[in-house]
N, C-alpha and C positions, 0 to 999 in steps of 0.2 A: 575632628582629629583624623589624621590619615590612617588608613588601614595598614595592618602589619602583615607582611609575607615572610614566612620562614622558608629558606632555600636549603635543601639538602643536595649536596653535589655542586656547590658554587664554584669549585675549581675546575669543573668540567665545562665543555663548550656551551651547552644549553643553559646550565645553571648560571654561569657568569653573565651571559647575554640577557637572561631573564632579570637578573639583579639590575642591570642597567636600564632595561625597558620599564620595569616597574617603578624604579626611582623617577624616571622621566615622567611617568604618569601619576606621580604624587604619593606613591606608597612608601611606607617605612620598611626597610629591608633588614632582616635578621638572617644570619647564616650560622649553621652549626658545622663544626669541623673538629677533628681529633687534635689538630695542632693549629689553633686559630691564629696565633702570632705569625707562624710561618706562612699560612695561607694568605694573611693580610699583606705580608711583604711580597708574595708572589703576584698578587693582583694589583699592587701598586696604588693607582689613583682612586680606588674605591673606598675612600675614607668615610663615606656615609653609612657603611654597613655596621650593624650591631652584632658583634661576634660572640658566640657562646661555644663553650667546649663540650664536645660530646661525640658519640659514635652511633652511626645509623643502625648498627647491629644491636644496639642496646635500647630496648623499649623505653626504659625510664628516662634515658637521655633525650630521646625524641619527644616524649610527652612533656618533659620540663621545658624544652626549647620551644615547643608549640604553644605554650601558655600565652593567651592574649592574641594569637595570630588568627586571622580570618582566612588565610591561604597557606597551604603547604605545597611548595614546588618540589615534586619528587623527581630530581634529576640525577640521583646518585647511581653510579654504575662502577663495577670493578674495572680498573684500568687494563687495557690490553686483553679484554675478554676473559680474564683469569677468574676461575672458580665461580662462574655465573650460577651454576646449579646450587651451590652452597650458600649464596649470599643474596641474590636479587629478590627472591620471594620473602625470606625473613625480613629484609629491610623494608619491603613494601608493607608487610603485615604490621610492622612497627609504626609506619606512617598512618596506615588506616586506623589503628588503635588510638593514636594521638588525635587524629581528626575527629574520631567518634566522641572522644572525651571533651574536646575543646570546641566542637562545632565548626571547624575549619573546612574549607573546600580543598580538594586535592587537584592540582594540575599535573598531568602526566604526559611527557613527550613520547608519542607512539612512533612506530616505524613500519616499514613494509615487511619486516621479518615474519609478521603474523600470517602472511599469505603465501599459499603455494601457487603453482602454475595455473591451477584451475580458476584463479581469480583475475587473471591478466587478460588484456587491459581493457578499459580503464577500471580502476578499483573504487567502488563506492564505499561509504562508511559501513554499510551493512552487508558487504560482500562476505561469502563464506570463508572461514579461516581454517585452512587445512595445510599447515606448514609441514615441510619435509625435513626440517632441521631441529636439533635439540634447542638451539637458541630461540627459534620461532615458536616452539611449543611452550617454552618458558614465558615468552611474550604473551601468548594466548592465555596462559594460566594467570598472569598478572592482571590482564584486562578483565578476566572473569571475576577475580577477587575484587577488583574495583567496582564492577557492576553489582556484585552482591552487596558490597558496602553501601552503594547508593540506595539499594532497597532497604537498608537498615538505617537510613537517615544521613549518610555522608555524601554531600554533593561532589560530583566528579566531572572534570573537564579533561578530555584526551584530545591532543592535537597530533595527528600522525603526519609524518613527512618522509621524503626520500632521504638519500645519503646526505649527512651533514657536511658542511665545510664553512670555513671562515670564522670570524669572531675573535675576541681577545684571547681565548684559550683554544686554538684551532687544531690541536695535535692528535686527538684520539678518534680518528675517522678514516674512511677510505681515501679521501683526498690526500691527507698527510702521510698515511701509512702505505698506500698503494701506488699513487701516481707520482709523488715527488718525495724527496728526502729532506726533512727539516734541517735547517742550519747549513745547507750546502747550495751554492749557486747552481742553477739548473744546467745540466749537461745533456740530459735526456728526460723523457717522460715514459713512465710505465703505464700501459693501459690494460685493464683487467678483462675486457670483453671484446667481442666482434665490433668493428668500427661502425657498422650500420645498424646496430641494435640500440633502440632508444633507451635513455636513462634519465632519472629524475634526481635533482639535487636540491637541497634546502640550505640556503644561505642563512646562517644562524641569527644574525641581527634582524633579518626580515621575519624569521619564524618567531623570534621572541617578541617583536613588535606586534605581530599578529595576535599572539596569545594575550598580550597586555590589552589590546583593543577588544578582544572577545570578553575579557574579564570585566571591562567597563560596562558590559551589558549582561552580566551573569544573572541578573534578576529575570531574564527572559528564558533562561535555560531550563531544561528538564533536569531531574536529579542526576541522570547519567547522560552526558552530552559528548558527542564525538564529532570532530571536524577533520577534514583533510586539507593539508597545506599544499598548494601547487608548486611553489618555488620555481625552479628552472627545469622545464621539460625540454630535453635535447633529443629531437627526433633521430638525429644521427649522433649516437653517443660520443663519437670521437670529437664532436664539437668542443668538448671540455679541453681536450689536448690543444685544439686550435686556439682556444681562449688563453691557455697557459703560454703558448708561443707568443701571442700578441702582448700579453702582460710582461713577458720577459724580454720583449723587443728582439726576439730571435726567431724569425719565421722558419728557419731551417732546423730547428731543434728536433732531434730524432725521437720518434715514438717507438718504444719497444713493447713487446708483449710481456705482461706480467708472468714471471716464471712459475706457473702453476705446478709444473712437475717438481720443482725444487721445494715448493711449499708442501706438496703432497708427501715427499720423502721425509721432510723434517717435521711434519705435523704430529707424529707420535711423541716427539720430544719437546715441541714448542706449542703451547696451548693457543697462543695468538694465531699461529699459522693454521692450526686445526680448525679454529672457528672461522677464519677467513675462507678456508677451502669449502666449508659447508655452505657459505653464502655465494658460491660461484654461480648458481643457477640464476641469481638476480642480475647477473651481467649477461647471461645468455638469452634472456627473455625480456621483452619490453615491459617495464614496470612503471605504470602511470597512475598516480592517485588523482581521482576526480575531485576538484575543489569547488564544484558548482554550489554545494550547500554553503560553503564558507563565503563565496563571493556574493551569493544572494543575501546572506545575513549581514555582511559588513559593507557591501557595495563594491569594494575592490580589495585586493590583497596587497599589503606592503611589498614593494618589489625594487630591489637594487639591480641595475643593469649588469649583465654577466661580466663584462669587461672590468667594471669597477669592483665588483665582488671578488673576482679572481685575483686582480692586482692586490687588493687589500689582504686577501688570504695568503698570497705568496709572500708579501711583505711581512706579515705576522709570523710566518715560518722561517724568515731570514733566507729566502730562496732567490731573491732578486739581486741584480748587480748593485754595487755601491752607487749611491746617488739617485736610485729610483725611489720616488716618494710614495708613501702610502696614501691612497686616495680615500676620501671620506665617503662612506656609503650614502646612497641616495634612496630614501624611502618614499616611494610614490604612493 
């Protein structure tokens, strides 16, 4: 019988792509959502999902949903960075409690937010975690709780990556919120950092496929296992804008600076802008996760060429001219 994976946060980018990747690798996929019927309609063609109703903030709901699952994908996050301090740790605690009772492994998508400038670059899995932001400190606390859980018998896999982009649910990330405007044909590109500062991007279908392949060999893991996903490292960060120009068939598309001053002035009133402003240092310093451990373990990392990944991402955001087809990702 196929193993069952419970996905929390399936309507987000990583959760949705994990559902697809796990299904392709033979898993039974279960998803918990407060409004499962509405979520199923939003995801469209994912009829293979076993939906259960529940709230990740409710420990009993998570425990019940996890019954019989051998994996819990903890991909749930408050949209738009809202109320992180009041939600992310309680939700993770509920997942840990459910995994402890059911014997499930936890898969957690990590980020570079854990790290401060003292860790750059490149960043190894065991690099010191001295974040300078509230969100980064929360990320560190979450990983500490997962490591403590692993010592108590809960197996944990963390896959850290750079800034997410692409996938079926591509909206809640820097690509969609900072560089382009979803639902509008491109007239310009906003770029958050200096053009020559390197930046790392994680194409979500590739990242999810990587996690699925790692899970195929989970019997080789330690109780607490961390890998870094390389994705697309752009030595000149502005290469992402060039890729967007190419995908939109408009080489003269104007590149504007992200209006940091406006975000700063509005940050006391808009929580999303406040959180984005805190992350500015990640655009001012080269941020490169070292994926040597991952490639030594798997042999190679699944990788879709940047032009195909960006075209698919823009098509998913309805940012391309009429008639532009969405290209299929190529996983090497």
